[in-house]
Residue, then its C-alpha position, 0 to 999 in steps of 0.5 A: x092141764x089136760x084135764x082142765x082143758x077137757x073140762x073147759x071144753x066139755x062145758x060149752x053148750x052142745x059138747x057131748x064129749x071132749x077127749x085128748x087123743x094125742x098129747x105132745x108136750x110143748x107141741x100141738x096136742x089133739x082133742x076129739x070133741x063130739x058136738x051137737x050143733x053148728x061148728x060156728x056155735x062151738x067156736x063162739x062157745x070156746x071163745x066166750x070161755x077165753x079160748x082163741x079159735x082159728x079154722x072152720x068147719x070140723x077142724x078148729x085150732x084152739x089155744x089159751x093166751x099165756x099169762x103174758x098175753x101171747x099164745x102158748 
């Protein structure tokens, strides 16, 4: 799941790298993303892939909806 998340984020245009820096099973993990461009563009690219995005600027919180329709 972690590798799939990193791969999905890395496919957003402008993303140079996506690496999980802290893994918290059942909690909130941290991913460092190197991105060239406007942070709003990163948020839009993530949303286009189905991620739910909150926050702004250099710190975004992303999650995928669970199959039941609620956030994980």
